[in-house]
C-alpha positions as CSV (number, residue, x, y, z in Angstrom):
1,M,-64.0,-104.2,-86.5
2,A,-61.2,-101.7,-86.5
3,K,-60.6,-99.3,-83.7
4,K,-61.0,-95.6,-84.3
5,K,-57.8,-93.6,-84.1
6,G,-57.6,-91.8,-80.7
7,N,-57.0,-88.2,-80.0
8,R,-53.6,-88.7,-78.5
9,N,-50.3,-88.9,-80.4
10,L,-46.9,-90.0,-79.2
11,I,-44.3,-87.3,-79.7
12,G,-40.6,-87.0,-79.0
13,M,-39.0,-84.2,-77.0
14,E,-35.6,-82.7,-77.9
15,C,-33.4,-80.6,-75.7
16,S,-32.9,-77.1,-77.0
17,E,-29.4,-76.8,-75.6
18,T,-27.8,-80.1,-76.6
19,G,-30.1,-81.4,-79.3
20,K,-30.4,-84.8,-77.5
21,R,-33.7,-86.5,-77.9
22,S,-34.4,-88.2,-74.5
23,Y,-38.1,-88.0,-73.7
24,V,-41.3,-89.4,-75.2
25,T,-44.7,-88.1,-74.2
26,Q,-48.3,-87.9,-75.5
27,K,-50.2,-84.9,-76.9
28,N,-53.9,-84.5,-77.6
29,R,-54.0,-83.5,-81.2
30,I,-57.4,-81.7,-81.0
31,N,-56.8,-79.5,-77.9
32,T,-53.1,-78.8,-78.4
33,E,-52.3,-77.7,-82.0
34,K,-49.1,-75.8,-81.2
35,K,-45.8,-77.5,-80.6
36,L,-45.0,-78.4,-76.9
37,E,-42.2,-76.8,-74.9
38,L,-41.7,-78.3,-71.5
39,K,-38.9,-77.9,-68.9
40,K,-37.4,-81.4,-68.4
41,Y,-34.3,-82.6,-66.6
42,N,-31.2,-83.2,-68.8
43,P,-28.9,-85.7,-67.2
44,K,-25.9,-84.8,-69.4
45,L,-26.0,-81.2,-68.2
46,R,-27.4,-82.1,-64.8
47,K,-30.0,-79.3,-64.9
48,H,-33.5,-78.5,-66.1
49,T,-33.7,-77.3,-69.7
50,V,-36.4,-76.5,-72.3
51,H,-37.4,-79.5,-74.4
52,K,-39.3,-78.9,-77.6
53,E,-41.5,-81.3,-79.6
54,F,-39.6,-82.6,-82.7
55,Q,-41.9,-85.2,-84.4
56,R,-44.8,-87.6,-84.1
57,L,-43.7,-91.2,-83.4
58,K,-46.9,-93.0,-84.4
């Protein structure tokens, strides 16, 4: 029997300053309908920057 599709989706995170896509995280598609914006560390700039959701991976 096939499994049901879960509530969580894999999404990629893209830096708003450099455009580099360096993080992958999960998002609950029922509770969080808006796009995520998280502060993450950017190793190229060596500081924390805002990363935005860019697409669903699976």
